[in-house]
C-alpha positions, 0 to 999 in steps of 0.5 A: 194870413191877414185874416188871422192878424185881423181876428186876433186884434178884434176885441169885440165880445171880450167884455161878455167873457170878462163879466162871465169870469167876474160872475164865476169868481162872485159864485165861487166867493158865495159857495165858500162862504156858505160852506163856511158858515152853513153850519152856524146858520143851521145851529141859529135856526135849529134854535129858534125852532127849538125855542118856539 
């Protein structure tokens, strides 16, 4: 039982998990932004291509 209490209180490795969660949140935000702006960016590139 003492081993389980010690394991529960051990905080080593939590920093890595927190960084992983932050990275996942940033990835979701970037994907959502690209989904929202993807059409507009495509239109801009098409306009530039057509003007050349």
